[in-house]
C-alpha positions in Angstrom: 60.5 19.5 92.5 60.4 16.3 94.5 56.8 14.9 94.4 53.3 16.0 95.5 53.3 12.9 97.7 56.7 13.4 99.3 56.9 13.3 103.1 59.3 15.4 105.2 59.9 13.8 108.6 62.4 16.4 109.8 60.7 19.8 109.8 60.7 22.1 112.8 58.2 24.7 114.0 58.7 27.6 116.5 55.2 28.6 117.6 54.7 31.9 119.6 54.8 30.2 123.0 58.1 28.6 122.2 59.7 31.8 120.8 58.5 33.7 123.9 60.0 31.1 126.3 63.3 31.3 124.5 63.3 35.1 124.7 62.5 35.0 128.5 65.4 32.6 128.9 67.7 34.9 127.1 68.3 32.4 124.3 68.9 34.1 121.0 71.6 31.8 119.6 70.3 28.3 120.3 73.2 25.8 120.3 75.4 28.3 118.6 73.0 28.9 115.7 73.3 32.6 114.8 69.6 33.5 115.3 66.2 32.0 116.2 64.7 31.3 112.8 61.3 32.8 111.9 58.4 30.3 111.4 54.8 30.3 110.5 52.5 27.7 109.0 52.4 29.9 105.9 56.1 30.1 105.4 56.4 26.3 106.0 53.8 25.5 103.3 55.4 28.0 100.9 58.7 26.1 101.3 56.9 22.8 100.8 55.3 24.0 97.6 58.6 25.4 96.4 60.6 22.2 96.9 57.7 19.9 96.1 57.0 18.4 99.5 53.4 17.1 100.0 53.4 16.6 103.7 55.6 17.5 106.7 55.9 16.5 110.3 56.4 19.4 112.7 58.7 19.0 115.7 60.5 21.2 118.2 64.2 21.3 117.7 67.1 21.6 120.2 67.2 22.7 122.9 63.8 21.2 123.2 62.2 22.2 126.5 65.3 21.8 128.6 65.8 25.4 129.3 62.8 25.6 131.6 62.4 23.5 134.8 59.7 21.8 136.9 56.1 22.6 136.3 57.0 25.3 133.7 58.4 22.6 131.5 55.2 20.6 131.6 53.2 23.6 130.9 55.4 24.6 127.9 55.1 21.1 126.5 51.3 21.2 126.8 51.2 24.7 125.1 53.7 24.0 122.4 51.9 20.7 121.5 48.6 22.5 121.4 49.9 25.1 119.0 51.4 22.4 116.8 48.0 20.5 116.8 46.3 23.8 115.9 48.5 24.2 112.9 47.8 20.6 111.9 44.1 21.1 112.3 44.2 24.1 109.9 46.3 22.2 107.3 45.4 18.6 108.1 46.2 17.4 104.6 49.7 18.8 104.7 51.0 18.8 108.2 51.5 16.3 111.1 52.7 16.7 114.6 55.5 15.1 116.6 54.7 16.1 120.2 57.3 17.0 122.7 57.6 15.5 126.2 58.7 17.3 129.5 61.4 14.7 130.2 63.1 13.7 132.4 59.9 14.0 134.6 58.5 10.6 133.9 55.0 11.1 135.4 54.6 14.4 133.5 55.8 12.7 130.3 53.3 9.9 130.7 50.5 12.4 131.1 51.6 14.3 128.0 51.8 11.1 125.9 48.2 10.3 126.8 47.1 13.9 126.1 49.0 14.2 122.8 47.8 10.8 121.6 44.2 10.9 122.7 43.2 14.6 122.7 45.6 16.2 120.1 45.9 13.1 117.9 49.6 13.7 117.4 51.3 11.5 114.7 54.2 10.7 116.9 56.8 12.1 119.3 60.2 13.7 119.2 62.7 12.8 121.8 65.9 14.7 122.5 69.0 12.5 122.6 69.4 13.3 126.2 67.6 15.1 129.0 69.9 16.8 131.5 72.4 14.0 130.8 69.9 11.2 131.1 70.0 9.1 127.9 66.9 7.3 126.5 68.1 3.8 127.5 68.4 4.9 131.2 66.2 2.6 133.4 64.7 5.8 134.9 63.0 6.4 131.5 61.9 2.9 131.1 58.1 3.6 131.9 58.1 6.1 129.1 59.7 3.7 126.5 57.2 1.1 127.7 54.2 3.3 127.1 55.4 4.4 123.7 56.1 0.8 122.7 52.6 -0.2 123.9 51.2 2.4 121.6 53.4 1.4 118.7 54.5 5.0 118.5 56.5 6.8 115.9 59.5 8.3 117.6 62.0 10.5 115.9 65.2 11.4 117.7 66.7 14.8 117.7 70.2 15.7 118.9 70.8 18.3 121.6 73.9 19.4 123.5 75.6 16.6 125.4 76.6 17.1 129.1 79.7 19.5 129.3 79.1 20.5 125.7 80.9 23.8 126.1 84.1 22.0 127.3 84.3 19.7 124.3 82.9 21.9 121.5 86.0 24.3 121.6 83.8 27.3 120.7 82.2 25.6 117.6 78.4 25.5 117.1 77.0 22.3 118.6 75.2 21.3 115.4 78.6 21.0 113.7 79.9 17.9 115.5 78.3 17.5 119.0 74.8 16.9 117.5 76.3 14.1 115.4 78.2 12.6 118.3 75.2 12.8 120.7 72.8 11.1 118.2 75.3 8.3 117.9 75.7 8.1 121.7 71.9 8.0 122.1 71.4 5.3 119.6 74.3 3.2 121.0 72.8 3.6 124.5 69.4 2.3 123.2 71.1 -0.6 121.6 73.5 -1.9 124.3 71.0 -1.3 127.1 68.6 -3.6 125.2 65.9 -0.9 125.1 65.2 -1.3 121.4 65.1 -5.2 121.7 62.7 -4.9 124.6 60.5 -2.5 122.7 60.1 -3.8 119.1 56.9 -1.9 118.4 58.7 1.4 118.5 59.3 3.0 115.1 62.5 5.0 115.6 63.8 7.6 113.1 67.5 8.5 113.5 68.3 11.9 112.0 71.1 13.3 109.9 71.9 10.3 107.6 72.7 8.1 110.6 75.1 10.6 112.2 78.3 8.7 113.0 76.7 5.2 113.2 78.0 4.0 109.8 81.5 4.7 111.0 81.1 3.1 114.4 78.8 0.2 113.8 81.6 -2.3 113.6 83.1 -1.1 116.8 79.7 -1.1 118.5 79.1 -4.6 117.4 82.5 -5.8 118.6 82.1 -4.3 122.1 78.5 -5.5 122.3 79.8 -9.1 122.3 81.8 -8.4 125.5 80.2 -9.5 128.8 81.0 -6.3 130.6 79.0 -4.3 128.1 75.7 -5.8 129.0 74.0 -8.6 131.0 75.4 -12.0 130.0 71.9 -13.2 129.4 71.2 -10.5 126.8 72.0 -11.2 123.1 72.6 -7.9 121.3 72.8 -7.9 117.5 74.0 -4.4 116.7 73.8 -4.9 112.9 70.3 -6.4 113.0 69.1 -3.6 115.3 70.5 -0.7 113.3 69.1 -2.2 110.1 65.5 -2.0 111.4 65.7 1.6 112.4 64.6 4.4 110.1 67.0 7.1 109.0 66.2 10.6 107.6 68.6 12.2 105.1 68.5 15.7 106.5 71.8 17.5 106.7 74.7 16.5 104.4 74.1 13.2 102.7 76.7 13.8 100.0 79.4 13.1 99.0 80.0 10.4 101.6 77.3 10.1 104.3 74.6 8.4 102.3 76.9 5.8 100.8 78.1 4.9 104.4 74.5 4.7 105.7 73.6 2.2 103.0 76.3 0.0 104.4 74.3 -0.5 107.7 70.6 0.0 106.6 68.7 -1.0 103.6 67.2 1.7 101.3 63.8 0.7 102.5 64.6 2.5 105.8 65.4 5.8 104.3 63.2 8.8 104.8 63.3 12.4 103.5 64.1 15.3 105.8 64.7 19.0 105.1 65.6 20.4 108.6 63.6 23.5 107.8 63.8 26.3 109.0 67.3 25.9 110.4 68.6 24.8 107.0 68.4 27.7 104.5 66.0 27.2 101.6 68.7 27.2 98.9 70.5 24.4 100.7 67.3 22.4 101.0 66.7 22.9 97.2 70.2 21.8 96.5 70.0 18.7 98.7 66.6 17.7 97.2 68.1 18.0 93.7 71.1 15.9 94.6 69.0 13.2 96.2 66.8 13.1 93.0 69.9 12.7 90.8 72.1 10.4 92.9 73.1 7.1 91.4 73.3 5.4 94.8 69.5 4.7 94.7 67.4 3.5 91.8 64.1 5.1 91.0 62.0 2.8 93.1 64.4 3.4 96.1 64.1 7.2 95.6 60.4 7.0 95.6 60.5 4.9 98.7 62.8 7.5 100.5 60.7 10.5 99.5 57.2 8.9 99.8 56.5 5.2 100.2 58.7 4.3 103.2 56.9 6.9 105.4 53.3 5.8 104.5 53.0 2.9 107.1 54.4 5.1 109.8 51.8 7.9 109.2 48.4 6.3 108.6 46.5 9.5 109.0 48.6 11.5 106.5 48.9 8.6 104.1 45.0 8.6 103.8 44.8 12.3 103.1 45.4 13.8 99.6 48.3 16.3 99.5 
């Protein structure tokens, strides 16, 4: 058991409208996953009780809303967010919502930010690493990043298939490697375009133990110093930027990934994530046990990762008893 106060920032939900939309689109193996997992608020809470998780943030996983187009995407975002908000209302002490946006439609996304924030009272937003090949540092998405920054929003990134994923995956499921690479690509894009520097009020969570960023941080830092990488007037400190992001430990933190992540980010930036229901319950239990027992973190740092580090990001949940 973790702790009654533990916060899971990487927990997914698949409400009825989303499952129906996947079925209409003929998607029964999302990103190569062998099936569409079952989900209900009851099953989510049962897992939380079993593992010892006090609170969890619900978000839509890949493929996000990308498999529908135009007005239908906006409608699905509105419906999915409403269903997430209803689950939160029913279990307000235990659940929070990370709302989805109908990007790359900027105007529709801005409308959904307002609705999710002011009507649904969402706790933050989940952004896919790319939207039809448009990455988050792209100037076309700047109005969205500006609005999220203005609100001091919590933004968690979630990987999805990169452009031409089928050609590079060689038949392997996208979560195996392409998710890791696309998260790294998205964060690098946010850094070298100066997007994170321009929007310091964003609280960004990077998933999956930093993905490949620990391995590539030195290379990114070297290239960021070259004038052809960015505007000469911009000063980009890759190490400083990566160190102020938050990182969830969902996925495979051991035996190597967590050690590497601690080389680019302090323990105070670590957050717990389960990746339920895409990660089987026994694997979630085993990962939680390993995190509790690791000697890479002291007791205070473990308490921070499971609980304390998330509290400033989630004022509503932090004030509610688990």
